[in-house]
N, C-alpha and C positions, 0 to 999 in steps of 0.2 A: 168230093174230097177224096174218097177212096180211090176213084179212078185217076185222079191227079197224082196221088202218091204212087199208084201202080205204074203210071206212065213214066214218072221221073225215075223210078227204080229200074224200069225196063231200059230206058235210054242209058242210064249209068251202067247197067250190066253189059249193054252192047259195047260201050266204049272202054269200060274197065277203069283201072286206077288212074288213068290220065284225065278222066272226066272231072270237070270243075263245076260244082253246084253252088250258086250264090242266090241270095234272095234279098230284095230291098223293099219290103212292105212298109206301110206307114204305121205309126204308133197305134192308130185305131185298130189295126188288124193283129197287133201283138200285145203290147203292154196294157191296152184297155181291157184285155181279158182278165186282168186282176180284179177289176171292179165290176165289169159287165161282160158276160160271155153269151154270145148267140141269143137264143130265146129263153134263157134261164131266169129272166125276171120280167115282170109286167112292164111293157113298153120298151124293152131292150131292143136295140137294132140287132137283127139276127147276124149281121156281118161282124159285130164286135168280137175281136180276138180270132177271126176266121183263119188266120195263118197258123195258129198254134198247133192244130193237129198235123198239118203238113210239115212244119218244122220238126215237131216231135218225131214223126214217123220217118223222117229222112236225116235225123241228127247224126247217124253213123256215117253218112256219105256227104254231109253238108261241109262245104269248104269255108264259106263265110256268109254270115248274116249281117247286113248293114241296114238296120231299121232307119227310116228317114225321120230324123229328129227335127222336122219342119212341117209346115202346113198342118199343124196339129192343134187340137184343142187341149185344155188342161187335162193332165193324166195323173191319177193317184199313184204315188210311189209306194215302196215297201214301208215307208214311215207313216203311211195312211194320210198324207197331206197331198193336196193338189200341187202339181208343178206345171208351170207355164213356160212354153218355149221362149227362147231369147235370153236364157241365163245359163251359167255354168251348172247350177243346181239341177236344171232340167236334164242336161246331158248326163250328169252323174246318176240321177235317179233312174233314167231310162236304161243306161248301160248296166247299172247295178241289178236291175230286175233280170236281165239276160244272164248275168254272171253269177247271181245268187239263186235264181229260180224263184217261182212264186206260185201260190195256190190259185187255181182258176175258179173264178166266181161261180157259185151255185152248182158246182160239179162234184166237189169232194176230191178232185184230182189236183195234182201238182204238175206244173210245167217245170221240169228239172233244169238246172243250170247248164249252160253251154260251156264248152272249153273256151278259155280266153283267146286262143288262136282261131276260133270260129266267129269272133265278134269284132265288128268294126263300127265306127261312128259315121252315120250318113248326115251330111250337113249341106246347106246351100253355099255356093262359092262366094256369092256377093249379095248385097241387098236387092239387086235386080232379079235374083234367081228364085226367090220364094220367101214366104213368111218364116220367121224363126232364125234369121241370120244372127250370128254371134261373132264378135271380133275374135281373130285367132288367139289373142292373148288370153281371153276368157276360156275359150275351148281348150287351150293348152293347160290352163289351171285345172280344168275338169279332168283332163287326161292324166295330169300329174297325180291327182288323187286316185283315179281308177288304177293307174299303172304302178305308181310308186308309193301311194299311201300318204301323200302330202295334202293335208286337209285344206279345203277352201269352201267358202259358203257355209250354209247351215245344214245341208243334208249329210247324214252319217251313213256310210255305206255298210252293207251287210255281207259283201263278197270279199274275198281275199284280194291282195294286189294282183292285178292281171299283167304279170311281167311279160307274157308273150301275146299281148293284145295285138290284134290283126292290123289295125290302121284306121285311116279316115277315107271316106268315099264322098264324092259329089256327082250328081247327075248333071250338074250345070257347069261343066268345065268350059263350055263356050262363053259363059258370062265372065269367067276368070280371064279369058283372052280378050274379051270385048273392051274392057277399060284400059288394057295395055300394061297394067302393073303386076298382073299375075300374083295377087296377094295369096290366094289359096295355094297354088303350086309352090311358090317360094317359101311361105311360112311353114307349111306342114311338111314339106320335104326336109327343111332344115331341122325342124323339131323331131321328126321321126328318125332321121339319120343320126341324131345325137343320142338316141336311146341306146343303152347297153345291149 
């Protein structure tokens, strides 16, 4: 981890302010660190929360973090309830952890909040692309709560409105094109363009 951080900083230093640093880890490697971190509990998977030190140590040069809110097991949110992918509440809970910060399990340390412009939502473009697909209307309700404070679902966020939220990412843009309707591209472009 120390060498990874040093390498990222070395590359950034070489390229300077035009260098763009993005990360797209799974929830297992980020938000799971709230409940289980590394080897800090009996039977914990040592990889749980493994991205936290890298994100923390590069937060000053991090352009955008878009955690993959799919292919995930249930994750405990800041409300200490399990949230399962496939719902607006899951996206709200996972984004809220990044925007509010959270204590890292068994360490006595806190992962501090990221700036809203450093946080994006990572989702699958279609049902073919991975587990955890949510219809754009539900994702947009989640974003309305995160960005504008318009409540939806049962999760109550801990972070302020993220008015300069970075956006939405998918690894699976090829699946968006595959079915010919471009649901991801069209619906999120329209939604994001309409934001003030």
